[in-house]
C-alpha positions as CSV (number, residue, x, y, z in Angstrom):
1,M,142.2,217.6,73.5
2,P,144.9,214.9,73.0
3,L,143.4,213.5,69.8
4,V,143.7,216.7,67.7
5,G,147.0,216.6,65.8
6,R,147.3,212.8,66.2
7,G,145.2,211.7,63.3
8,V,142.1,213.7,64.3
9,N,141.6,217.2,62.9
10,R,138.2,218.1,64.3
11,L,136.2,217.2,67.4
12,V,132.5,217.9,67.9
13,T,130.9,217.2,71.3
14,L,127.8,215.1,71.4
15,D,125.8,217.9,72.8
16,A,126.9,220.5,70.1
17,P,124.2,222.2,68.1
18,S,123.3,220.4,64.9
19,D,124.4,223.3,62.8
20,R,127.9,223.0,64.2
21,L,128.1,219.4,63.0
22,L,126.8,220.5,59.6
23,D,129.5,223.3,59.4
24,V,132.2,220.9,60.3
25,A,131.0,218.3,57.7
26,A,130.8,220.9,55.0
27,D,134.3,222.1,55.8
28,L,135.7,218.6,55.6
29,L,133.9,217.9,52.3
30,T,135.6,220.9,50.6
31,V,139.0,219.1,50.6
32,A,139.6,217.7,47.1
33,P,140.8,214.1,46.8
34,R,144.6,213.8,47.0
35,S,146.9,212.1,44.6
36,R,150.2,210.7,45.8
37,L,152.6,212.6,43.6
38,R,156.2,213.5,43.8
39,A,156.7,216.7,41.8
40,A,159.3,219.4,42.1
41,V,158.0,222.5,43.7
42,R,159.6,225.9,44.2
43,L,158.6,227.7,47.3
44,E,159.1,231.3,48.3
45,V,158.8,231.3,52.1
46,P,158.6,234.6,54.1
47,G,161.4,235.1,56.6
48,P,162.8,237.8,59.0
49,E,165.5,238.7,56.4
50,G,163.2,238.6,53.4
51,P,161.8,235.7,51.4
52,A,163.8,232.5,51.1
53,R,163.5,230.4,48.0
54,L,163.5,226.6,48.4
55,L,163.3,223.7,45.9
56,S,161.4,220.8,47.3
57,L,159.0,217.9,46.5
58,T,155.4,217.4,46.9
59,E,154.3,214.2,48.8
60,N,150.7,214.5,47.7
61,L,148.7,217.0,45.8
62,S,145.1,218.0,45.1
63,T,143.3,221.1,43.7
64,S,142.8,222.3,47.2
65,G,146.1,221.6,48.8
66,M,149.4,219.7,49.1
67,V,151.9,218.2,51.5
68,V,155.4,219.4,50.8
69,Q,158.7,218.1,52.1
70,C,160.4,221.0,53.9
71,G,163.1,220.8,56.5
72,R,162.8,224.5,57.2
73,E,160.5,225.8,59.9
74,V,157.5,227.5,58.3
75,P,155.0,228.9,60.8
76,V,151.3,227.8,60.5
77,G,149.4,230.6,58.8
78,S,152.3,231.7,56.6
79,R,151.5,232.6,53.0
80,V,153.9,230.8,50.6
81,S,154.2,231.3,46.9
82,F,154.6,228.1,44.9
83,A,155.4,226.8,41.4
84,I,154.8,223.1,40.8
85,S,156.6,221.4,37.9
86,L,154.2,218.8,36.8
87,P,155.8,215.7,35.3
88,G,155.5,215.7,31.5
89,R,154.2,219.2,31.3
90,D,156.1,222.3,30.0
91,E,154.5,225.0,32.1
92,S,154.5,225.0,35.9
93,V,151.4,225.6,38.0
94,A,151.9,228.6,40.3
95,G,150.0,230.3,43.1
96,V,149.8,231.0,46.8
97,G,149.3,228.6,49.6
98,E,148.7,228.9,53.3
99,V,150.5,226.6,55.7
100,V,147.8,224.8,57.8
101,R,150.0,222.4,59.8
102,R,153.4,220.7,60.1
103,T,153.5,217.1,59.2
104,S,153.5,214.5,62.0
105,R,156.3,211.9,62.0
106,N,153.8,209.5,63.6
107,R,151.4,209.6,60.6
108,E,153.4,210.7,57.6
109,P,156.7,209.6,56.0
110,V,158.0,213.1,55.3
111,E,159.0,216.1,57.3
112,G,157.3,219.1,56.0
113,V,154.1,221.2,55.8
114,A,150.6,220.8,54.6
115,M,149.2,223.8,52.7
116,R,145.8,224.7,51.4
117,I,145.9,226.5,48.1
118,V,144.6,230.0,48.3
119,T,145.0,231.2,44.7
120,F,146.2,230.0,41.4
121,E,147.9,232.1,38.7
122,G,146.1,232.3,35.4
123,D,144.6,229.0,34.3
124,G,146.6,227.0,36.8
125,L,143.6,225.4,38.5
126,D,142.3,224.1,35.1
127,R,145.7,222.7,34.1
128,L,146.1,221.1,37.5
129,R,142.7,219.5,37.3
130,A,143.4,218.1,33.9
131,F,146.8,216.8,35.0
132,L,145.4,215.1,38.2
133,R,142.8,213.3,36.1
134,T,145.7,211.4,34.6
135,V,147.2,210.4,38.0
136,P,145.8,207.3,39.7
137,R,144.6,207.8,43.2
138,P,145.2,205.1,45.8
139,R,142.2,203.1,46.9
140,T,141.2,203.5,50.5
141,G,139.2,201.1,52.5
142,P,136.7,201.8,55.3
143,I,137.9,203.7,58.3
144,P,137.9,201.5,61.4
145,I,136.0,202.9,64.3
146,R,137.0,201.9,67.8
147,S,134.6,202.2,70.6
148,T,136.0,203.3,74.0
């Protein structure tokens, strides 16, 4: 399917069972709204010679995931420990993320990875939620639909 990975992340055929459409919609709705945010993030990435520690920047962030600038090849499916230094906050938010895709140069201004957050340490989720309420989210307009 040539559209997947080029701005499309799911396809459902017109003749798919209705429960398949509901499953896909429910999955897409579990993604929290993203805030464009540049924050320092420390990553511990698994490697053949043991974990590598990287210092990088987030491109965007939500309570369910983030896009991180990362020139290093990190395989999809990898579990990555993270610690995000939130601007103006003393304590970082730490946890474990799972790499779900590499960024696409055609769609995104950074080279890196997208991660879904699997777990937070301690009260990290609550602190991240509180912080993100203070960060303005960009307004988005309607998505244009092209007929073919």
